[in-house]
C-alpha positions in Angstrom: 11.5 -10.5 13.9 8.6 -10.7 16.3 6.2 -7.8 17.1 7.4 -7.6 20.6 10.9 -6.4 19.6 10.1 -4.7 16.3 11.5 -1.1 16.5 10.4 -0.2 13.0 6.6 -0.3 13.4 4.2 2.2 14.8 0.5 2.3 14.1 -1.5 5.4 13.2 -4.5 6.7 11.5 -4.9 6.4 7.8 -2.8 8.8 5.6 -3.8 9.4 2.0 -2.2 6.3 0.5 -2.3 3.6 3.2 -5.1 2.7 5.7 -5.0 2.7 9.5 -5.8 0.2 12.1 -9.2 0.4 13.7 -9.3 0.9 17.4 -12.8 -0.3 18.0 -12.7 -3.8 19.5 -15.3 -5.9 17.9 -15.9 -9.1 16.0 -17.5 -9.0 12.5 -18.1 -11.6 9.8 -19.3 -10.1 6.6 -19.5 -13.2 4.5 -20.4 -11.5 1.2 -17.4 -9.1 1.4 -14.5 -11.2 2.6 -12.5 -14.3 1.8 -10.1 -16.1 4.0 -6.6 -17.4 3.3 -6.2 -20.6 5.5 -3.1 -22.1 6.9 -2.1 -25.8 7.1 -3.4 -26.3 10.6 -7.2 -26.7 10.9 -9.6 -27.4 13.7 -11.2 -30.8 13.2 -14.5 -29.4 14.2 -14.4 -26.3 12.0 -12.9 -24.6 9.0 -9.1 -24.1 8.6 -7.7 -21.3 10.7 -6.8 -18.2 8.6 -3.1 -17.3 8.1 -3.9 -13.8 9.4 -6.2 -12.7 12.1 -7.0 -9.5 14.1 -5.8 -9.2 17.7 -5.0 -6.6 20.3 -1.7 -5.0 19.3 1.1 -4.1 21.7 1.7 -1.1 19.5 -1.8 0.4 19.7 -5.3 -0.7 19.2 -5.9 -3.7 17.0 -3.6 -5.2 14.4 -3.3 -8.2 12.1 -1.2 -11.2 13.2 0.0 -14.4 11.6 -1.3 -17.6 13.0 1.6 -19.7 11.9 5.0 -19.3 10.3 4.8 -17.7 6.8 7.4 -17.7 4.1 8.0 -14.6 2.1 5.9 -14.3 -1.0 3.0 -16.2 0.5 -0.5 -14.8 0.2 -1.7 -14.4 3.8 -4.8 -12.2 3.5 -7.6 -11.7 0.9 -10.8 -9.7 1.2 -13.4 -8.4 -1.2 -13.7 -4.6 -0.6 -16.9 -3.1 0.7 -16.6 -0.5 -2.1 -14.2 -0.1 -5.0 -13.5 2.9 -7.3 -11.4 3.1 -10.4 -10.0 6.4 -9.3 -8.1 8.0 -6.4 -10.0 11.2 -5.8 -13.6 10.3 -5.5 -16.4 12.9 -5.2 -17.9 12.6 -1.7 -21.3 12.4 -3.3 -20.3 9.2 -5.0 -18.9 7.7 -1.8 -22.1 8.4 0.0 -24.2 6.9 -2.8 -21.9 3.8 -2.7 -22.6 3.4 1.0 -26.4 3.7 0.4 -26.2 1.0 -2.2 -24.7 -1.5 0.3 -26.8 -4.0 2.2 -27.3 -3.2 5.9 -24.7 -5.7 7.2 -22.1 -4.1 5.1 -23.2 -0.6 6.0 -22.9 -1.7 9.6 -19.3 -2.9 8.9 -18.5 0.5 7.4 -20.0 2.4 10.4 -17.9 0.3 12.8 -14.6 1.6 11.3 -12.4 3.9 13.4 -13.3 7.6 13.6 -11.1 10.5 12.5 -10.5 12.8 15.3 -7.7 14.8 13.7 -9.0 15.9 10.3 -8.0 19.3 9.3 -10.6 22.1 9.6 -10.8 22.4 5.8 -11.5 18.6 5.4 -14.2 18.7 8.1 -15.8 21.7 6.3 -15.8 19.7 3.1 -17.5 16.8 4.8 -20.0 19.1 6.5 -20.9 20.7 3.2 -21.8 17.2 1.9 -23.8 16.5 5.0 -26.1 19.4 4.2 -26.9 17.7 0.8 -26.9 14.2 2.2 -28.3 14.4 5.8 -28.1 11.8 8.5 -24.9 9.7 8.8 -23.2 11.3 5.8 -20.5 13.1 7.7 -19.6 10.1 9.8 -19.6 7.7 6.8 -17.5 10.0 4.6 -15.0 10.6 7.5 -14.6 6.9 8.1 -14.1 6.3 4.4 -11.4 9.0 4.3 -9.7 7.5 7.3 -9.8 3.8 6.3 -9.7 3.6 2.5 -6.7 2.4 0.6 -5.4 4.4 -2.4 -3.0 3.2 -5.0 -1.2 6.1 -6.7 0.2 3.8 -9.4 -2.9 2.0 -10.4 -5.2 5.0 -9.7 -7.7 3.1 -7.5 -9.2 3.5 -4.1 -11.2 1.0 -2.0 -12.6 0.4 1.4 -12.1 -2.9 3.1 -13.5 -4.4 6.3 -10.8 -6.3 8.3 -8.2 -4.8 5.9 -8.2 -1.6 7.9 -6.6 -3.3 10.9 -3.2 -3.5 9.4 -0.7 -1.2 11.2 2.0 0.9 9.7 5.8 0.5 9.4 8.3 2.4 7.3 9.9 -1.0 6.9 6.9 -3.1 6.2 6.8 -6.9 6.4 4.2 -7.3 3.7 2.8 -5.6 0.6 -0.8 -5.1 -0.5 -2.0 -5.5 -4.1 -5.4 -5.5 -5.9 -6.3 -8.7 -7.7 -7.9 -6.9 -10.7 -9.6 -10.0 -12.0 -11.2 -11.1 -8.7 -11.4 -7.5 -7.4 -9.9 -8.6 -4.0 -7.5 -6.8 -1.7 -4.5 -9.1 -1.1 -1.6 -9.1 1.2 1.7 -11.0 0.7 4.6 -11.4 3.0 7.8 -9.7 1.9 9.9 -11.6 4.4 9.7 -14.8 6.4 7.3 -14.2 9.3 7.1 -16.0 12.6 3.9 -17.3 14.1 2.0 -14.6 16.1 4.0 -11.8 14.4 2.2 -8.6 13.5 1.9 -8.0 9.8 2.8 -4.5 8.9 2.1 -2.4 5.8 3.3 1.0 4.8 0.8 3.8 4.7 2.8 6.2 2.5 5.0 5.5 -0.6 8.3 4.0 0.4 10.2 6.3 -1.9 9.3 9.3 0.2 12.0 10.7 2.5 11.6 11.1 6.2 10.3 14.6 6.4 7.7 14.0 3.7 6.5 10.9 5.4 6.2 12.6 8.8 4.3 15.5 7.3 1.9 13.2 5.5 1.2 11.2 8.7 1.0 14.1 11.2 -2.5 15.4 10.2 -3.8 12.0 11.2 -2.5 12.2 14.7 0.3 9.8 14.0 4.0 10.7 14.7 6.1 7.9 13.3 9.0 7.1 15.6 10.3 3.9 14.0 14.1 3.3 13.7 14.1 4.6 10.1 12.4 7.9 11.0 14.7 8.3 14.0 17.8 8.0 11.9 17.3 10.5 9.0 20.9 10.2 8.0 20.9 6.5 7.4 21.8 5.1 4.0 18.2 4.1 3.4 17.0 7.6 4.2 19.6 9.2 1.9 18.5 6.8 -0.8 14.8 7.7 -0.4 15.7 11.4 -0.4 17.5 11.0 -3.7 14.5 9.1 -5.2 12.2 11.9 -4.0 14.4 14.6 -5.6 14.4 12.8 -8.9 10.7 12.4 -8.7 10.2 16.1 -8.0 12.4 17.0 -10.9 10.4 14.8 -13.2 7.2 16.3 -12.1 8.5 19.9 -12.6 9.6 19.2 -16.2 7.4 20.6 -18.9 5.4 17.9 -20.6 6.3 16.1 -22.8 9.8 17.7 -22.4 12.9 16.1 -23.6 12.0 12.4 -23.6 15.7 11.3 -23.6 16.3 13.4 -20.5 13.3 11.8 -18.9 14.6 8.4 -19.8 17.9 9.1 -18.1 16.1 10.3 -15.0 13.8 7.3 -14.8 16.8 5.0 -15.1 18.6 6.9 -12.3 15.5 6.4 -10.2 15.5 2.7 -11.1 19.1 2.5 -9.9 18.0 3.9 -6.5 14.9 1.8 -6.2 16.5 -1.5 -6.9 18.8 -1.2 -3.9 15.7 -1.8 -1.7 13.8 -5.1 -2.1 10.8 -3.5 -0.4 10.5 -1.1 -3.3 10.1 -3.7 -6.0 6.6 -2.4 -6.9 7.9 1.1 -7.3 10.7 -0.1 -9.5 8.3 -2.2 -11.6 6.2 1.0 -12.2 9.4 2.9 -13.2 10.2 0.2 -15.7 6.7 0.5 -17.1 7.2 4.3 -17.6 10.5 3.6 -19.3 8.9 1.3 -21.7 6.3 3.9 -22.7 9.0 6.5 -23.3 11.0 4.0 -25.5 7.9 3.4 -27.5 7.4 7.1 -28.0 10.9 7.6 -29.4 10.5 4.5 -31.6 13.2 2.6 -29.8 11.3 -0.7 -29.9 14.3 -2.8 -29.0 14.7 -1.2 -25.6 10.9 -1.2 -25.1 11.0 -4.9 -25.6 13.8 -5.2 -23.1 11.7 -3.3 -20.6 8.7 -5.6 -21.3 10.9 -8.7 -20.6 12.0 -7.1 -17.3 8.4 -6.3 -16.3 7.1 -9.8 -17.1 9.9 -11.5 -15.0 9.5 -8.9 -12.2 5.8 -9.5 -12.1 6.4 -13.1 -11.4 8.7 -12.2 -8.6 6.1 -9.8 -7.2 3.3 -12.3 -7.3 5.1 -14.8 -5.1 6.4 -17.3 -7.6 9.9 -16.3 -6.4 10.1 -13.6 -3.7 13.8 -13.9 -3.3 14.3 -10.3 -4.4 17.8 -9.8 -3.1 19.6 -11.4 -6.0 17.1 -12.1 -8.7 15.6 -8.6 -8.7 19.0 -7.0 -9.0 19.8 -9.2 -12.0 16.5 -8.2 -13.7 17.0 -4.5 -13.1 20.6 -4.5 -14.2 19.4 -5.4 -17.7 17.2 -2.3 -17.8 19.9 -0.1 -16.2 22.2 -0.9 -19.1 19.7 0.1 -21.7 20.9 3.8 -22.2 24.4 2.5 -23.2 22.9 0.9 -26.4 23.2 4.0 -28.6 
């Protein structure tokens, strides 16, 4: 599906768990903080053309587009972050210090990121308070980090990329981002076959969130999503995501540690719901990880081993060795879904 006719994508400014595009039109090349994924076609007079490049988006501002046809599972973008933190909620003072520790070209790349014009009053006050302690560009630098950083709620990390912030949003994304922990690189893989010159779209908020929660999370950033999924709140997908969110809220409200067997049943219910959407493979993989931990805690090592087997195979699927999720992923998950019946 090409960008011209894609009804499911709308760009916006960065919510708390996925970054926004940047609207400033510019060309940058920060060699020490980026790596390119090249395609098969190459210019005889220069290096191979990357599989993904920034262009003007028909949606809004700038976006990232494929330069040739891409098969699902293929790595299409890789970039070393400007800064990386092993936590989601970073003290502003640490962010400011990280900026000061960068070389000037990378500081310039940071400063060129899009502004935040719709931060809440409370958030601006928090930034202003830091600016008193760290004068100069502090407020601008922190605001741009807040607006453009990526945060992974599962892995508990946050990072700020350079070209990575051009990716626009869709509630039905065509790609997924991951962190290569060994190389410390931000990587994007296609979750479906993409045509040449098609815009690559990522989700800014967790896919398991229902429509209202997604809209509320995006709205403070001046972004009202009007994709087909958000416009059809009673669709089967939306009902499924609402059910996932309800189970998640129930789990969060339970006293810890609570009844582990009840938690196991609830996580398996969530896994049932997640496996119906190939785009939620990462969420389902995390659920299987939590299930394994619970099985270990109740000394059910047999089912813990079963979960481990599922996670190993699912990781291979996620990493692109086989991104045919429709059938293979269901087969993997069914094995875990049957676990509670082994009493």
